Kinemage of the C-alpha trace (Angstrom):
@kinemage 1
@onewidth
@group {chain A} dominant
@subgroup {mainchain}
@vectorlist {calphas} color= white
{ca met a 1} P -8.336 -137.078 -6.033
{ca gly a 2} L -7.892 -138.078 -9.681
{ca ile a 3} L -9.038 -136.325 -12.775
{ca asp a 4} L -10.736 -138.115 -15.628
{ca lys a 5} L -8.789 -137.496 -18.767
{ca asn a 6} L -11.809 -137.598 -21.007
{ca thr a 7} L -13.746 -135.217 -18.772
{ca gly a 8} L -10.781 -132.916 -18.554
{ca leu a 9} L -10.334 -132.903 -22.313
{ca arg a 10} L -14.011 -132.230 -22.858
{ca gly a 11} L -13.925 -129.379 -20.335
{ca ala a 12} L -10.848 -127.901 -21.922
{ca gly a 13} L -12.507 -128.154 -25.306
{ca arg a 14} L -15.566 -126.315 -24.063
{ca leu a 15} L -13.417 -123.568 -22.573
{ca gly a 16} L -11.508 -123.263 -25.806
{ca leu a 17} L -14.733 -122.934 -27.819
{ca arg a 18} L -16.041 -120.262 -25.431
{ca ala a 19} L -12.836 -118.276 -25.681
{ca ala a 20} L -12.904 -118.490 -29.486
{ca ala a 21} L -16.536 -117.372 -29.571
{ca gly a 22} L -15.742 -114.438 -27.326
{ca leu a 23} L -12.869 -113.323 -29.517
{ca leu a 24} L -15.003 -113.653 -32.628
{ca ala a 25} L -17.839 -111.585 -31.086
{ca thr a 26} L -15.386 -108.936 -30.049
{ca his a 27} L -14.090 -108.594 -33.585
{ca val a 28} L -17.575 -108.667 -35.093
{ca phe a 29} L -18.958 -105.900 -32.857
{ca ala a 30} L -15.764 -103.855 -32.965
{ca leu a 31} L -15.584 -103.706 -36.771
{ca pro a 32} L -18.780 -101.633 -37.403
{ca met a 33} L -18.102 -99.188 -34.545
{ca pro a 34} L -14.399 -98.381 -34.486
{ca ala a 35} L -15.082 -94.661 -33.888
{ca phe a 36} L -17.406 -95.307 -30.969
{ca ala a 37} L -14.988 -97.719 -29.316
{ca gln a 38} L -12.133 -95.292 -29.820
{ca gln a 39} L -14.099 -92.309 -28.495
{ca ala a 40} L -15.462 -94.116 -25.488
{ca thr a 41} L -12.061 -95.358 -24.397
{ca ala a 42} L -10.457 -91.989 -25.045
{ca thr a 43} L -12.668 -90.267 -22.483
{ca lys a 44} L -13.170 -93.053 -19.978
{ca pro a 45} L -11.126 -92.573 -16.818
{ca ser a 46} L -8.603 -95.265 -16.098
{ca ser a 47} L -9.579 -97.966 -13.671
{ca ala a 48} L -6.685 -96.978 -11.437
{ca ala a 49} L -8.299 -93.627 -10.801
{ca phe a 50} L -11.237 -95.320 -9.077
{ca ser a 51} L -9.271 -98.058 -7.340
{ca thr a 52} L -9.369 -98.126 -3.553
{ca thr a 53} L -6.148 -100.119 -3.286
{ca asn a 54} L -2.645 -98.689 -3.206
{ca gln a 55} L -1.266 -99.544 -6.603
{ca ala a 56} L 1.989 -98.331 -8.085
{ca thr a 57} L 1.343 -96.184 -11.089
{ca ala a 58} L 3.724 -95.887 -13.947
{ca pro a 59} L 4.726 -92.343 -14.850
{ca gln a 60} L 2.649 -90.904 -17.679
{ca pro a 61} L 4.021 -88.880 -20.518
{ca ala a 62} L 3.516 -85.115 -20.362
{ca gly a 63} L 0.072 -84.102 -21.504
{ca ala a 64} L -1.407 -87.567 -21.145
{ca asp a 65} L -4.167 -86.278 -18.847
{ca asp a 66} L -4.953 -83.283 -21.071
{ca pro a 67} L -7.650 -84.073 -23.653
{ca tyr a 68} L -6.427 -81.157 -25.776
{ca ala a 69} L -2.763 -82.267 -25.830
{ca thr a 70} L -1.156 -83.298 -29.129
{ca gly a 71} L -0.392 -87.006 -29.399
{ca asp a 72} L -1.503 -90.255 -30.814
{ca glu a 73} L -2.234 -92.281 -27.720
{ca thr a 74} L -2.955 -91.923 -24.010
{ca gln a 75} L -1.392 -94.199 -21.478
{ca asn a 76} L -3.239 -95.684 -18.492
{ca ala a 77} L -1.733 -96.285 -15.081
{ca asp a 78} L -1.016 -99.898 -15.981
{ca gly a 79} L 0.928 -98.867 -19.083
{ca thr a 80} L -1.725 -99.833 -21.616
{ca thr a 81} L -3.031 -97.466 -24.257
{ca thr a 82} L -6.744 -96.753 -24.590
{ca gly a 83} L -7.233 -94.549 -27.595
{ca thr a 84} L -6.146 -91.746 -29.812
{ca ile a 85} L -6.172 -88.094 -28.712
{ca pro a 86} L -7.372 -85.546 -31.274
{ca ala a 87} L -5.026 -82.951 -32.604
{ca glu a 88} L -4.640 -79.657 -30.760
{ca gly a 89} L -7.518 -77.191 -31.238
{ca thr a 90} L -10.285 -79.808 -31.540
{ca leu a 91} L -12.706 -81.229 -28.980
{ca pro a 92} L -12.703 -84.937 -28.199
{ca pro a 93} L -15.464 -86.491 -30.328
{ca thr a 94} L -17.256 -88.244 -27.495
{ca pro a 95} L -20.796 -89.380 -28.171
{ca phe a 96} L -21.993 -87.393 -25.107
{ca ala a 97} L -20.266 -84.114 -25.943
{ca ala a 98} L -22.587 -81.179 -26.695
{ca pro a 99} L -22.160 -79.501 -30.088
{ca leu a 100} L -20.393 -76.172 -30.241
{ca thr a 101} L -23.664 -74.455 -31.148
{ca asp a 102} L -25.389 -75.630 -27.944
{ca pro a 103} L -26.817 -72.554 -26.200
{ca met a 104} L -25.822 -74.018 -22.845
{ca leu a 105} L -22.145 -73.755 -23.767
{ca asp a 106} L -20.299 -70.666 -22.618
{ca ala a 107} L -17.721 -68.792 -24.683
{ca asp a 108} L -14.933 -71.115 -23.530
{ca gly a 109} L -16.727 -74.257 -24.600
{ca gly a 110} L -17.736 -75.305 -21.063
{ca ile a 111} L -21.263 -75.878 -19.798
{ca ala a 112} L -22.809 -72.542 -18.780
{ca gln a 113} L -24.414 -72.514 -15.327
{ca asp a 114} L -28.131 -71.643 -15.276
{ca pro a 115} L -28.425 -68.517 -13.085
{ca asp a 116} L -31.611 -69.939 -11.512
{ca phe a 117} L -30.024 -73.351 -10.820
{ca gly a 118} L -30.917 -74.515 -7.309
{ca arg a 119} L -33.363 -71.656 -6.643
{ca gln a 120} L -36.746 -72.535 -5.174
{ca asn a 121} L -38.337 -69.115 -5.618
{ca leu a 122} L -37.624 -68.694 -9.305
{ca arg a 123} L -37.653 -65.205 -10.657
{ca glu a 124} L -40.708 -64.310 -12.738
{ca thr a 125} L -41.042 -62.219 -15.829
{ca arg a 126} L -42.974 -58.971 -15.756
{ca leu a 127} L -46.658 -59.315 -15.022
{ca asp a 128} L -47.498 -57.647 -18.323
{ca asp a 129} L -45.444 -60.125 -20.343
{ca pro a 130} L -47.936 -61.502 -22.922
{ca thr a 131} L -46.173 -64.850 -23.181
{ca thr a 132} L -46.255 -65.355 -19.428
{ca ala a 133} L -49.915 -64.382 -19.305
{ca arg a 134} L -50.771 -66.871 -22.050
{ca ile a 135} L -48.937 -69.709 -20.287
{ca arg a 136} L -50.682 -68.930 -17.027
{ca arg a 137} L -54.032 -69.068 -18.796
{ca glu a 138} L -53.143 -72.425 -20.303
{ca asp a 139} L -52.223 -73.747 -16.861
{ca asp a 140} L -55.459 -72.472 -15.312
{ca lys a 141} L -57.574 -75.504 -14.427
{ca thr a 142} L -60.652 -73.508 -13.390
{ca pro a 143} L -63.757 -74.807 -15.186
{ca gly a 144} L -65.051 -72.581 -17.944
{ca ile a 145} L -66.949 -72.402 -21.202
{ca arg a 146} L -64.897 -71.768 -24.327
{ca leu a 147} L -66.463 -69.306 -26.760
{ca gly a 148} L -64.111 -69.251 -29.721
{ca thr a 149} L -60.972 -67.505 -28.507
{ca met a 150} L -62.666 -66.448 -25.241
{ca val a 151} L -63.224 -68.365 -21.998
{ca leu a 152} L -66.339 -67.626 -19.932
{ca arg a 153} L -66.466 -68.549 -16.233
{ca pro a 154} L -69.969 -67.781 -14.893
{ca ala a 155} L -71.400 -68.317 -11.413
{ca ile a 156} L -74.841 -67.856 -9.870
{ca ser a 157} L -75.590 -67.757 -6.158
{ca gln a 158} L -78.648 -67.832 -3.936
{ca ser a 159} L -78.484 -66.859 -0.280
{ca ile a 160} L -80.750 -66.247 2.689
{ca gly a 161} L -79.697 -63.490 5.065
{ca ser a 162} L -80.576 -61.603 8.204
{ca glu a 163} L -79.746 -57.932 8.851
{ca thr a 164} L -80.022 -55.994 12.086
{ca ser a 165} L -79.643 -52.196 11.966
{ca asp a 166} L -79.370 -49.838 14.936
{ca asp a 167} L -79.063 -46.074 14.411
{ca gly a 168} L -79.563 -45.025 18.027
{ca ala a 169} L -83.232 -44.201 17.505
{ca gly a 170} L -84.289 -47.826 17.282
{ca arg a 171} L -83.411 -51.283 16.060
{ca glu a 172} L -84.767 -52.861 12.893
{ca thr a 173} L -84.368 -56.437 11.699
{ca arg a 174} L -85.193 -57.947 8.357
{ca ile a 175} L -84.940 -61.327 6.633
{ca phe a 176} L -84.107 -61.221 2.951
{ca ser a 177} L -83.050 -63.315 0.013
{ca glu a 178} L -80.140 -62.344 -2.219
{ca thr a 179} L -79.530 -63.559 -5.745
{ca gly a 180} L -76.135 -62.992 -7.286
{ca leu a 181} L -74.708 -63.384 -10.755
{ca lys a 182} L -71.030 -62.955 -11.567
{ca gly a 183} L -68.492 -64.090 -14.095
{ca thr a 184} L -65.355 -63.364 -16.073
{ca leu a 185} L -64.690 -63.420 -19.805
{ca thr a 186} L -61.011 -63.732 -20.734
{ca ser a 187} L -59.382 -63.838 -24.144
{ca asp a 188} L -56.981 -66.600 -25.155
{ca trp a 189} L -54.967 -64.750 -27.756
{ca ser a 190} L -51.299 -65.136 -28.616
{ca arg a 191} L -50.992 -61.344 -28.373
{ca his a 192} L -52.998 -58.646 -26.562
{ca gln a 193} L -55.538 -59.525 -23.879
{ca leu a 194} L -59.143 -58.666 -23.083
{ca thr a 195} L -60.581 -59.270 -19.620
{ca ile a 196} L -64.192 -58.541 -18.657
{ca gly a 197} L -65.514 -59.168 -15.169
{ca gly a 198} L -68.755 -58.341 -13.450
{ca glu a 199} L -71.123 -59.175 -10.628
{ca gly a 200} L -74.578 -58.142 -9.523
{ca tyr a 201} L -76.672 -58.789 -6.392
{ca trp a 202} L -80.410 -58.257 -6.054
{ca gln a 203} L -82.181 -58.399 -2.702
{ca asn a 204} L -85.793 -59.105 -1.823
{ca thr a 205} L -86.987 -58.414 1.726
{ca ile a 206} L -89.033 -61.303 3.100
{ca ser a 207} L -89.871 -59.661 6.429
{ca gly a 208} L -88.979 -56.299 7.951
{ca asp a 209} L -89.047 -52.673 6.842
{ca thr a 210} L -85.382 -51.937 6.027
{ca glu a 211} L -84.811 -51.043 2.369
{ca asp a 212} L -83.065 -53.393 -0.027
{ca lys a 213} L -79.432 -52.788 -0.963
{ca pro a 214} L -78.862 -53.916 -4.552
{ca arg a 215} L -75.409 -53.486 -6.092
{ca ala a 216} L -73.661 -54.305 -9.336
{ca asn a 217} L -70.438 -53.604 -11.153
{ca ile a 218} L -68.765 -54.518 -14.416
{ca asn a 219} L -65.290 -53.688 -15.681
{ca ala a 220} L -63.275 -54.343 -18.817
{ca asp a 221} L -59.577 -54.038 -19.616
{ca leu a 222} L -58.069 -54.333 -23.086
{ca arg a 223} L -54.283 -54.617 -23.127
{ca leu a 224} L -52.558 -53.865 -26.417
{ca asp a 225} L -48.961 -55.038 -26.867
{ca leu a 226} L -47.837 -52.285 -29.211
{ca ala a 227} L -44.167 -53.309 -29.016
{ca asp a 228} L -41.782 -55.218 -26.779
{ca asp a 229} L -41.387 -52.156 -24.552
{ca thr a 230} L -44.702 -50.322 -25.117
{ca ile a 231} L -48.082 -51.358 -23.718
{ca ala a 232} L -51.459 -49.603 -23.935
{ca asn a 233} L -54.498 -50.261 -21.739
{ca ile a 234} L -58.073 -49.242 -22.487
{ca thr a 235} L -60.411 -49.617 -19.513
{ca gly a 236} L -64.090 -49.154 -18.812
{ca ala a 237} L -66.301 -49.786 -15.783
{ca tyr a 238} L -69.811 -49.312 -14.413
{ca asn a 239} L -70.881 -49.417 -10.764
{ca tyr a 240} L -74.363 -49.296 -9.274
{ca ser a 241} L -75.161 -48.870 -5.584
{ca arg a 242} L -77.680 -47.221 -3.297
{ca glu a 243} L -76.618 -44.434 -0.959
{ca asp a 244} L -76.463 -45.435 2.699
{ca thr a 245} L -78.922 -43.867 5.092
{ca asp a 246} L -76.048 -42.849 7.403
{ca asp a 247} L -74.176 -41.024 4.617
{ca pro a 248} L -73.851 -37.264 5.343
{ca asn a 249} L -75.324 -36.539 1.875
{ca ala a 250} L -78.344 -38.813 2.388
{ca val a 251} L -81.828 -37.325 2.765
{ca ala a 252} L -83.206 -37.709 6.262
{ca gly a 253} L -86.558 -39.469 6.491
{ca ala a 254} L -86.464 -40.870 2.943
{ca ser a 255} L -87.989 -44.270 2.337
{ca val a 256} L -85.596 -45.021 -0.548
{ca gln a 257} L -82.301 -43.213 -0.916
{ca ser a 258} L -80.818 -42.146 -4.242
{ca ala a 259} L -79.266 -44.723 -6.532
{ca val a 260} L -75.690 -43.937 -7.566
{ca asn a 261} L -74.581 -44.754 -11.117
{ca gln a 262} L -70.842 -44.430 -11.718
{ca phe a 263} L -69.227 -44.723 -15.164
{ca asp a 264} L -65.459 -44.945 -15.652
{ca gly a 265} L -63.286 -44.897 -18.752
{ca gly a 266} L -59.588 -44.519 -19.323
{ca ile a 267} L -56.606 -45.061 -21.570
{ca ser a 268} L -52.943 -45.336 -20.629
{ca ile a 269} L -49.648 -45.957 -22.415
{ca glu a 270} L -46.598 -47.350 -20.647
{ca arg a 271} L -43.114 -47.530 -22.123
{ca asp a 272} L -39.809 -48.860 -20.817
{ca leu a 273} L -36.784 -46.673 -21.508
{ca gly a 274} L -33.962 -48.749 -20.128
{ca leu a 275} L -33.914 -48.125 -16.391
{ca leu a 276} L -36.701 -45.557 -16.740
{ca arg a 277} L -40.359 -46.491 -16.993
{ca gly a 278} L -42.770 -43.786 -18.112
{ca ser a 279} L -46.523 -43.710 -18.505
{ca ile a 280} L -49.278 -41.252 -19.323
{ca ala a 281} L -52.964 -41.825 -18.631
{ca gly a 282} L -56.292 -40.113 -19.129
{ca asp a 283} L -59.360 -40.967 -17.002
{ca ile a 284} L -62.995 -39.873 -17.027
{ca thr a 285} L -65.504 -40.644 -14.262
{ca arg a 286} L -69.167 -39.659 -14.269
{ca trp a 287} L -71.679 -39.829 -11.398
{ca gln a 288} L -75.452 -39.771 -11.859
{ca tyr a 289} L -77.975 -39.784 -8.996
{ca ser a 290} L -81.586 -40.902 -9.189
{ca asp a 291} L -84.507 -39.235 -7.402
{ca val a 292} L -85.059 -39.893 -3.711
{ca glu a 293} L -88.396 -41.390 -2.623
{ca leu a 294} L -89.707 -39.604 0.445
{ca ser a 295} L -91.818 -41.189 3.163
{ca asp a 296} L -94.952 -39.314 1.985
{ca gly a 297} L -94.691 -40.838 -1.491
{ca ser a 298} L -93.218 -37.818 -3.269
{ca thr a 299} L -89.815 -37.636 -4.914
{ca leu a 300} L -86.878 -35.270 -4.621
{ca ser a 301} L -84.564 -34.674 -7.572
{ca arg a 302} L -80.840 -35.044 -6.944
{ca ser a 303} L -79.663 -34.174 -10.451
{ca asp a 304} L -77.735 -31.175 -9.090
{ca arg a 305} L -75.164 -33.705 -7.871
{ca asp a 306} L -74.519 -35.141 -11.338
{ca arg a 307} L -70.930 -34.415 -12.335
{ca met a 308} L -67.910 -35.538 -14.343
{ca arg a 309} L -64.265 -35.714 -13.321
{ca ser a 310} L -61.583 -35.668 -16.053
{ca thr a 311} L -57.878 -36.045 -15.260
{ca val a 312} L -54.552 -36.514 -17.041
{ca ser a 313} L -51.684 -38.153 -15.162
{ca ala a 314} L -48.015 -38.696 -15.951
{ca arg a 315} L -45.636 -41.002 -14.105
{ca val a 316} L -41.897 -41.616 -14.292
{ca gly a 317} L -40.274 -44.518 -12.467
{ca tyr a 318} L -36.643 -45.537 -12.054
{ca glu a 319} L -35.958 -49.258 -11.889
{ca leu a 320} L -33.471 -49.816 -9.065
{ca ser a 321} L -33.974 -53.543 -9.609
{ca pro a 322} L -36.581 -55.737 -11.319
{ca ala a 323} L -38.381 -55.854 -7.974
{ca leu a 324} L -38.139 -52.205 -6.858
{ca thr a 325} L -39.202 -49.119 -8.847
{ca pro a 326} L -39.583 -45.710 -7.145
{ca phe a 327} L -41.777 -43.236 -9.046
{ca val a 328} L -43.147 -39.699 -9.115
{ca glu a 329} L -46.585 -38.843 -10.492
{ca gly a 330} L -48.466 -35.652 -11.277
{ca thr a 331} L -52.169 -35.131 -12.067
{ca val a 332} L -54.242 -32.222 -13.356
{ca gly a 333} L -57.957 -32.283 -13.987
{ca arg a 334} L -61.371 -30.721 -13.816
{ca ile a 335} L -64.635 -31.521 -11.999
{ca ser a 336} L -67.637 -30.239 -13.961
{ca tyr a 337} L -71.220 -30.314 -12.647
{ca asp a 338} L -74.138 -30.575 -15.054
{ca asp a 339} L -75.860 -27.705 -13.261
{ca thr a 340} L -73.856 -24.514 -12.922
{ca ala a 341} L -75.216 -24.098 -9.377
{ca asp a 342} L -76.652 -26.678 -6.970
{ca ala a 343} L -79.969 -26.482 -5.115
{ca asn a 344} L -78.404 -24.064 -2.591
{ca gly a 345} L -76.932 -21.784 -5.257
{ca tyr a 346} L -73.277 -22.846 -4.958
{ca glu a 347} L -71.061 -23.416 -7.998
{ca arg a 348} L -69.215 -26.614 -7.153
{ca ser a 349} L -67.214 -27.179 -10.315
{ca ala a 350} L -63.493 -27.154 -9.497
{ca asp a 351} L -59.949 -27.547 -10.803
{ca val a 352} L -57.936 -30.494 -9.484
{ca tyr a 353} L -54.185 -30.702 -8.889
{ca ala a 354} L -52.347 -33.640 -7.348
{ca ala a 355} L -48.827 -34.997 -6.988
{ca lys a 356} L -47.308 -37.965 -5.214
{ca val a 357} L -44.160 -40.030 -4.814
{ca gly a 358} L -44.062 -43.729 -4.154
{ca val a 359} L -42.521 -47.094 -4.858
{ca ala a 360} L -43.718 -50.161 -6.758
{ca val a 361} L -42.664 -53.630 -5.587
{ca asp a 362} L -42.791 -56.790 -7.682
{ca leu a 363} L -41.464 -59.998 -6.124
{ca gly a 364} L -43.665 -62.250 -8.225
{ca glu a 365} L -46.543 -64.126 -6.647
{ca lys a 366} L -45.171 -63.713 -3.104
{ca leu a 367} L -45.264 -59.931 -2.812
{ca arg a 368} L -46.314 -57.162 -5.179
{ca gly a 369} L -48.016 -53.782 -5.103
{ca glu a 370} L -47.275 -50.102 -4.707
{ca leu a 371} L -47.603 -47.289 -2.173
{ca gly a 372} L -47.681 -43.540 -2.831
{ca val a 373} L -47.882 -40.444 -0.613
{ca gly a 374} L -48.855 -37.059 -1.987
{ca his a 375} L -51.096 -34.005 -1.890
{ca glu a 376} L -54.361 -33.163 -3.664
{ca arg a 377} L -56.062 -29.792 -3.997
{ca gln a 378} L -59.459 -28.708 -5.337
{ca arg a 379} L -60.101 -25.068 -6.215
{ca tyr a 380} L -63.822 -24.305 -6.580
{ca asp a 381} L -65.349 -21.861 -9.033
{ca asp a 382} L -67.459 -20.402 -6.215
{ca ser a 383} L -65.330 -18.053 -4.081
{ca arg a 384} L -67.603 -18.759 -1.091
{ca leu a 385} L -66.290 -22.320 -0.950
{ca ala a 386} L -62.866 -22.702 0.614
{ca glu a 387} L -60.184 -24.565 -1.290
{ca leu a 388} L -60.105 -28.214 -0.253
{ca ser a 389} L -56.710 -29.869 0.180
{ca ala a 390} L -55.818 -33.307 1.449
{ca leu a 391} L -52.763 -35.391 2.269
{ca thr a 392} L -53.213 -38.514 0.165
{ca val a 393} L -52.018 -42.037 0.849
{ca asp a 394} L -52.866 -44.557 -1.874
{ca gly a 395} L -51.662 -48.046 -2.584
{ca asn a 396} L -52.255 -51.747 -2.483
{ca leu a 397} L -50.140 -54.687 -1.388
{ca tyr a 398} L -50.662 -58.362 -2.190
{ca trp a 399} L -48.716 -60.788 0.032
{ca ser a 400} L -48.687 -64.580 0.039
{ca pro a 401} L -46.567 -65.658 3.030
{ca gln a 402} L -47.143 -69.334 2.228
{ca glu a 403} L -48.980 -71.464 -0.258
{ca gly a 404} L -52.708 -71.303 0.362
{ca thr a 405} L -52.580 -68.008 2.298
{ca asp a 406} L -53.257 -64.649 0.612
{ca ile a 407} L -53.293 -61.212 2.243
{ca asp a 408} L -54.583 -58.137 0.389
{ca leu a 409} L -54.019 -54.680 1.887
{ca ala a 410} L -55.375 -51.452 0.366
{ca val a 411} L -55.294 -47.807 1.391
{ca glu a 412} L -56.953 -44.944 -0.461
{ca thr a 413} L -57.714 -41.240 -0.094
{ca tyr a 414} L -60.433 -39.382 -1.974
{ca val a 415} L -62.549 -36.252 -1.724
{ca asp a 416} L -66.299 -36.606 -1.161
{ca pro a 417} L -68.177 -33.480 -2.324
{ca ser a 418} L -70.810 -32.066 -0.014
{ca thr a 419} L -74.382 -30.883 -0.643
{ca thr a 420} L -74.559 -28.791 2.535
{ca ala a 421} L -74.573 -25.041 1.997
{ca gly a 422} L -71.149 -23.509 2.632
{ca val a 423} L -69.385 -26.900 3.065
{ca asn a 424} L -66.786 -27.717 0.396
{ca gly a 425} L -66.486 -31.451 1.006
{ca ala a 426} L -64.799 -34.152 3.059
{ca arg a 427} L -61.447 -35.875 3.013
{ca val a 428} L -61.949 -39.633 3.245
{ca his a 429} L -59.144 -42.019 4.234
{ca arg a 430} L -59.822 -45.750 4.040
{ca leu a 431} L -57.724 -48.771 5.011
{ca thr a 432} L -58.872 -52.354 4.313
{ca ala a 433} L -57.338 -55.774 4.840
{ca lys a 434} L -58.449 -59.168 3.542
{ca leu a 435} L -57.126 -62.621 4.408
{ca glu a 436} L -57.871 -65.919 2.687
{ca his a 437} L -56.506 -69.215 3.952
{ca asp a 438} L -57.002 -72.759 2.679
{ca leu a 439} L -57.947 -74.793 5.733
{ca arg a 440} L -58.232 -77.814 3.444
{ca ser a 441} L -58.091 -78.333 -0.272
{ca asn a 442} L -61.868 -77.741 -0.469
{ca leu a 443} L -62.385 -75.393 2.501
{ca val a 444} L -61.375 -71.709 2.437
{ca ala a 445} L -61.624 -69.298 5.366
{ca arg a 446} L -61.939 -65.519 4.871
{ca leu a 447} L -61.360 -62.592 7.200
{ca ser a 448} L -61.800 -58.889 6.414
{ca ser a 449} L -61.466 -55.620 8.291
{ca gly a 450} L -61.419 -51.917 7.541
{ca val a 451} L -61.328 -48.411 8.968
{ca thr a 452} L -62.731 -45.264 7.295
{ca leu a 453} L -62.041 -41.708 8.501
{ca thr a 454} L -64.242 -38.869 7.185
{ca asn a 455} L -63.186 -35.286 7.988
{ca tyr a 456} L -64.964 -32.029 7.046
{ca asp a 457} L -63.800 -28.437 7.427
{ca gly a 458} L -65.535 -25.586 9.238
{ca ser a 459} L -69.238 -25.972 9.879
{ca gly a 460} L -69.192 -29.414 8.289
{ca glu a 461} L -67.245 -30.906 11.209
{ca thr a 462} L -70.494 -32.213 12.656
{ca gly a 463} L -70.341 -34.873 9.956
{ca asn a 464} L -66.893 -36.141 10.980
{ca ser a 465} L -67.023 -39.864 11.608
{ca thr a 466} L -65.036 -43.067 11.986
{ca gly a 467} L -66.294 -46.275 10.419
{ca tyr a 468} L -65.277 -49.824 11.292
{ca leu a 469} L -65.755 -53.046 9.350
{ca ala a 470} L -65.139 -56.663 10.347
{ca gly a 471} L -66.135 -59.834 8.554
{ca ala a 472} L -65.599 -63.588 8.459
{ca gly a 473} L -66.648 -66.280 6.029
{ca leu a 474} L -66.222 -69.856 4.857
{ca thr a 475} L -66.438 -71.416 1.405
{ca trp a 476} L -66.813 -75.188 1.091
{ca ser a 477} L -66.315 -76.639 -2.386
{ca ile a 478} L -68.762 -79.524 -2.514
{ca asn a 479} L -67.505 -80.330 -6.004
{ca arg a 480} L -65.993 -78.428 -8.904
{ca tyr a 481} L -69.395 -76.972 -9.824
{ca leu a 482} L -70.997 -76.191 -6.444
{ca asp a 483} L -69.880 -74.174 -3.384
{ca ala a 484} L -71.540 -73.625 -0.034
{ca thr a 485} L -70.870 -70.230 1.579
{ca ala a 486} L -71.429 -68.610 4.970
{ca asp a 487} L -70.624 -64.971 5.834
{ca leu a 488} L -70.944 -62.715 8.870
{ca asn a 489} L -70.268 -58.939 8.641
{ca tyr a 490} L -70.316 -56.147 11.186
{ca glu a 491} L -70.270 -52.401 10.394
{ca arg a 492} L -70.185 -49.547 12.857
{ca thr a 493} L -70.032 -45.761 12.384
{ca asp a 494} L -69.187 -43.426 15.246
{ca tyr a 495} L -69.869 -39.701 14.778
{ca lys a 496} L -67.530 -37.200 16.408
{ca tyr a 497} L -70.329 -35.093 17.855
{ca gly a 498} L -72.545 -37.868 19.152
{ca gly a 499} L -74.547 -40.697 17.723
{ca glu a 500} L -73.615 -44.003 16.187
{ca ser a 501} L -75.052 -46.636 13.891
{ca ser a 502} L -74.326 -50.319 13.368
{ca asp a 503} L -75.301 -53.154 11.053
{ca val a 504} L -74.906 -56.917 11.493
{ca thr a 505} L -75.491 -59.107 8.445
{ca ala a 506} L -75.414 -62.905 8.225
{ca leu a 507} L -75.689 -64.867 4.964
{ca val a 508} L -75.723 -68.547 4.007
{ca gly a 509} L -76.107 -69.833 0.475
{ca leu a 510} L -75.037 -71.927 -2.481
{ca thr a 511} L -73.032 -70.908 -5.542
{ca ala a 512} L -73.156 -72.839 -8.818
{ca lys a 513} L -70.215 -72.219 -11.137
{ca arg a 514} L -68.985 -73.440 -14.478
């Protein structure tokens, strides 16, 4: 096959022009960036290093593969030179090299490994870290109303319920409506934090004779970040409830039992001292009781039960690890009644002493809480009343085994003063458990249970009882502003010396939130 001379000459001419243009472009682009070209070739591995074929490599001079070696040029496997090596004691000026002041560089100039690299359950800062709290608030997508530097999240609910009560003497059923109002007010400050939360429920009996059971509570907590290692908390709370008819202190045959008003206030200071964590706290609680309405229309004063409890507590903990802190705590205080003697002539004011040991656990959002075991003693002013002592178990544990599932366990011990002549009071132990699980993104299931043991001494043993609680509920988020709820609760109290009472309550309703 022949070749046309003219065509061949024209083709050779075109190839020559292309080669000349390529050389010219190389020189044009190489002139403004000599440093970049030199740096890039100085750090680029030789092509022989990535070759999959068996090629003979020429021996390299000593130090050719060391970027810190002294020399003018490096030699590739094919014998060509690629760039200039900096003098000893300097880093290669590659365009991708981090500066010496980069915080990710370690002391030797290498890249420091992030200690949390590859972890899925990243460690969290302390729960009282103000920066962490602020970030969490910023990430909170819950609807709310901004009031300056505060965020208000209100909700109002309306429900229809049915309650069946059985105290052994007969069964009573009522239909009632319940209106609820609750909300939280949270600050959005760069430092310190104020949180106010409250809820109230009012009932109106539509049919039946059982008395209404209104309840309300409000609490506030002001956290002051005094220093990096010192935090102060100022708290206040109010709780309103009506005494149960099956309570040992209730008045038999009353149409309306006494209303209980409880006021709480406290201040605490916590400070970290290296591995030690110390705190001191002062708390005041006051109880006030309204008159009881008897079945004949008269009233009975219960002001002899009004009292105040004041305590001072000190705690010292030793941080074995950021997640585990054992502690010891001591408490001294005084219970003072408004009336020197009650209706039966007994002086029930008393001195209080308590001590306990325990451990606090903080594994972030997965597991946190504390548990303490100790002893409490009350010494009454009236010598006719025996000293009341109790083994105390107090604590709470929050556990989230998986995303969308939350378990809340709580145990508490307290002393319930008596109004019966010659009876000092009761030791009450209570254990509760709550479970919430997201069945779907807009459907949450709730389960609750509890056991309460009430034990009296001496002649008061007739009031010993065991109470049981079980509940289930569903919340369906129709949209971001409206929820539909359904709840079913069962309560039962068994008395040691005969008798029992039970209550079954069912509620369905709607909750509007903002």
